[in-house]
N, C-alpha and C positions, 0 to 999 in steps of 0.2 A: 885695467887694460885687457883687451881681448887677446886670447892666445893666437899666435900666428898660425895660419893654415898652411898646410903643405900642399905641394902640387898633386899628390895622390888623393888628398881629401877633395880638392877641387874637381879632379877628374871623376872621382866617385860620385860627387854631387851632380855633375853634369850628366853622368850616365843614369843615375836614378831619376833625374828630371826627365830625361828623354824616354825612359821606360814608362814613366807615369803618364806622359802625354801621347805616347805612340798609339794607343787604342783610339783616341779621339781623332788623331790625324788619319788613321786608317779608315775609320768610319766616314769621315768627311770626304776622303778621296774616293771611297767606294760609292758614296752618294753621288759624287760628281760623275763618276763613270756610269752609274745607273741612269742618271738624267740624260747624259749624252746618248746612251744606248736606247733610250725610249724615243729619241728623235727630237728632243728639245733643242731649240736654237742654241748654238755654242755660246753666244753672248750672254744669254740668260743663265745657262748652266754655269759658266765661269763667274757669274755675279755672286755666287755663294762662296767662291774661293777666298776673297779677302777677309770677310768676317770669320771664316773658319780658321784661316791661318793666324789671324789676330788672337782668337781665343786660345789656340794652341801655344802661341808665343807668350801670352800672359801666363798661362798655366806653367810653361817651362820656367819662366822667370820666378814664379812663386815657389815652385818646387826646388829650383836651383838655390834659392836663398833661404830655404828652410821654414816656410810658414807652417808646415805640418809638425815641426818639432817644438813649437811654442808651448810653454807650460800653460796648463789650464788654470793655474792659480795666479797668473798675471792679471792685475786689475788695471782698468783704464784710468781710474782716478785714485792714485795713491795706493799704498800697500795695506791700508786698513789698520796699521799698528796703533795709530793715535785716534782711531775712530772717525777720521775724516776721509771717508771714501766717497764723498760727494763733492762735486765742483762748487767753488765759492760763487756766490751770485752778487 
């Protein structure tokens, strides 16, 4: 059974996730401001906003749930202890 997480651990994970995706959000918003500053029609400039926010949200969720802490020894097909690290056909 997994150990219970405390509120401070959750808060720390959310903070780390926000710090990890903040540069991408900043670059995206700067790009949006730059496009608007160059005189591009606002409709086309804001068309890049949903994909940018989606990528930032997916990154936040990934960092929040710890994909970067996964062990490099985790195998997709078994643990290899019995020599069967390939899927059955």
